[in-house]
C-alpha positions as CSV (number, residue, x, y, z in Angstrom):
1,X,0.0,0.0,-0.1
2,X,1.2,3.4,-1.0
3,X,1.5,6.1,1.8
4,X,2.5,9.8,1.5
5,X,3.5,12.4,4.0
6,X,2.1,15.8,3.0
7,X,2.1,19.3,4.6
8,X,-0.9,21.5,4.6
9,X,-1.9,24.3,7.0
10,X,1.4,24.0,8.9
11,X,0.7,20.4,9.8
12,X,1.9,17.1,8.4
13,X,-0.3,14.2,7.7
14,X,0.4,10.7,6.7
15,X,-2.1,9.6,4.1
16,X,-2.9,6.6,1.9
17,X,-5.3,6.2,-1.2
18,X,-9.0,6.2,0.1
19,X,-8.2,8.0,3.5
20,X,-10.4,10.8,4.8
21,X,-8.4,13.5,6.6
22,X,-9.4,16.7,8.3
23,X,-7.1,19.5,7.4
24,X,-7.1,23.2,8.1
25,X,-9.8,25.2,6.2
26,X,-9.1,25.4,2.5
27,X,-10.8,28.0,0.2
28,X,-12.6,25.5,-1.8
29,X,-16.2,24.4,-2.1
30,X,-17.7,21.0,-1.6
31,X,-16.8,18.4,-4.4
32,X,-13.8,20.4,-5.9
33,X,-10.5,18.6,-6.4
34,X,-7.5,19.7,-4.3
35,X,-3.9,19.0,-5.1
36,X,-1.2,18.8,-2.4
37,X,2.2,19.6,-3.9
38,X,4.1,19.7,-0.8
39,X,4.8,16.0,-0.5
40,X,7.6,15.3,2.1
41,X,8.0,11.6,1.6
42,X,6.3,8.7,-0.5
43,X,6.4,5.3,1.1
44,X,5.7,2.2,-1.0
45,X,6.2,-1.4,-0.5
46,X,9.3,-1.6,-2.8
47,X,10.8,1.9,-2.6
48,X,10.7,4.9,-0.3
49,X,11.3,8.4,-1.5
50,X,12.3,11.3,0.9
51,X,12.4,14.8,-0.2
52,X,14.9,17.5,0.7
53,X,12.5,19.2,1.8
54,X,10.0,18.0,-0.8
55,X,9.8,15.1,-3.4
56,X,10.2,16.6,-6.8
57,X,7.2,15.8,-9.2
58,X,5.1,14.2,-6.5
59,X,1.5,15.3,-5.7
60,X,-1.5,14.0,-3.7
61,X,-4.9,14.5,-5.3
62,X,-8.1,14.6,-3.1
63,X,-11.7,15.6,-3.2
64,X,-13.4,18.0,-0.6
65,X,-16.0,16.1,1.0
66,X,-17.3,19.1,3.3
67,X,-16.2,22.2,5.2
68,X,-17.3,22.7,8.6
69,X,-16.3,23.7,12.2
70,X,-15.0,21.4,14.9
71,X,-16.5,21.0,18.5
72,X,-16.5,24.2,20.8
73,X,-13.9,24.5,23.3
74,X,-14.1,26.8,26.2
75,X,-11.5,29.2,27.0
76,X,-11.6,30.4,30.6
77,X,-9.4,33.1,32.1
78,X,-9.5,34.0,35.9
79,X,-7.4,36.0,38.3
80,X,-8.0,35.0,41.8
81,X,-9.1,37.6,44.5
82,X,-9.5,40.2,41.7
83,X,-13.0,39.4,40.6
84,X,-11.8,38.8,36.9
85,X,-13.4,36.0,35.0
86,X,-13.9,35.6,31.3
87,X,-15.3,32.9,29.3
88,X,-14.8,32.5,25.5
89,X,-15.8,29.9,23.1
90,X,-13.9,28.7,19.9
91,X,-14.8,26.5,17.0
92,X,-11.8,25.7,14.7
93,X,-12.9,25.5,11.0
94,X,-11.7,22.5,9.0
95,X,-12.1,20.9,5.5
96,X,-12.7,17.2,5.2
97,X,-10.7,15.7,2.2
98,X,-10.8,12.2,0.8
99,X,-7.5,11.2,-0.8
100,X,-7.9,9.7,-4.2
101,X,-4.4,9.2,-5.8
102,X,-0.9,9.4,-4.9
103,X,1.4,10.3,-7.8
104,X,5.3,9.9,-7.4
């Protein structure tokens, strides 16, 4: 089975064909095709390619399944004995991508 290590949104992901990954929000609509050109490594059964820093000519192609927001987290700040309390919520946006092919 062929795997690849890609970088997008400041994070690295190990993906295989058919995988579904949640990446940082991309400016694409649902159903569009996305190409990841920053491929750091391609791992195959018979050979491994490692880039310095990226593998030349390699790309990973996927399809945007949906765009949404993650679960809400609560940010709570407090200073004891000063009557200072603040609560804030945050929902991180994401893009759900299904990987279709790995080209190397």
